[in-house]
C-alpha positions, 0 to 999 in steps of 0.5 A: 566066574572071571570077576570072582577069580580076579576079586579073590586073587586081588583081595587074597594077595592084598591081605597076605601082603598086609599080614606079612607086615604084621606076622611072621612069614613062616606062620603066613605060609602055614596059613596058606595050607588051610586053603585046601581044607577050606576049598573042600568044605566050600565045594561040599557046601555050595556045590554039593560035592563030596570027595572020596574018603581018602581025601578026608584022611589027607585033610585031617593030616594037614590040619593035624600037622598045622596044629602041631607046628603052630602050637609048638612054635616058641612065643616071641617072649620065649625067644627073647629070653633065650 
């Protein structure tokens, strides 16, 4: 368990640091919100855990909010044209 935790932390932080060099910090912070739905899916698949139905509503709201923010972001070309 300790090995998995250490590897996930080191790999996760390394990937985020690399992504910050090539993507906007705002988008990276939004991507971090995907950790919650991803963890819920992994718990359901590997640990055979099912959360209460209210959790599914919260996950749907998180994902819907991410979709709204990401699709509503102006493209770099549109930002330069202004």
